[in-house]
N, C-alpha and C positions, 0 to 999 in steps of 0.2 A: 442520490447525490453523487456518488462515485462516477456513475455513467455520464451525467451531464458535465461534470468537471473534466473528465477524460475527453469527451467530445469537444468541449469548449477549448481545452488546451491544444488538442491536435488540429482543430479546424480554424480557430479564430485568434488564439493568443499571439501568434506571430504577426498578425495584421492589425490587431486592435489593442492599443495600450490599456484601455479600461478593462478589457477581458483578461489580459495578461495579469494585471494587478489583482483582480478578483480571484482568478484561478490559483495564483501563487498563494494568496491568503488562505484559500480553502485547502490547498495541498499542505501548507504549513500547519494548519489546524489539525488535519488528519494525522500528519506525521507526529505532532506533539502528543496526540492521543496514543499512538503506538509507543512513543518514547516513555510516557507515563506507565503504560502497561509493562513494558520491558524493565523499567526500573523497579516497579513494584514486584514483579516476578523474581527479579534478581535479589532484592532485599528479603523476600520471603523464602529464598532458597529453592524456588521451583526450577530455576535454570541459571546459567552464568552467561552473561553477555557483557563484554568489556566496552564495546563501542555502540552505545545506545543511539548515537546520532546516525551512524551508518546503518544500524539495525532498523531504525524507524523508516529511513528512506527505502531500505530493502523491502520491508513488509508493505509499504505503500505501493511500490512498483509491482510487487507480486499481486496485490489486490487489483490494480489496474489491469494487469495481464489476465487474471482470472475472469474479470468481467468481460473482457474482449473474447477470451476463449469460450466462455459460456454462451456468448452471442453466436459464435461461429459453429459451435459443436454442442450437442446435447449429451455428450458422452460423460456420464457421471463418474465412471471409473477413471477416466483421464483427469477430471477435475479433482477427484479424491486423491489420486496419485500426486498431483501437483501440490495439494495441501499437505500431504504427508511429508514430501521432500522439503517443503518450505518449513514446516515445523521442526524438522530434524536439525535445523541449525541451532535450535535451542537446547539440544541434548549435550 
């Protein structure tokens, strides 16, 4: 789903109102999932994050970037490094 939403957003959303509405709804749903996870982790003391709204958008953007990077490169070390740095914001 991430790939198709990313493609639809970058290729069609600027030209098609219906696509823009659907991709925005899908993105909002994914971001809310990240926000719930961030809030749960904060409540359980796993990490501290004060801006769950910004955090959810950050993690969604990173996810989109990882998908594109994985398409362009099969370098698992690079992908793992990106994930490690991304997760370091939770420390």
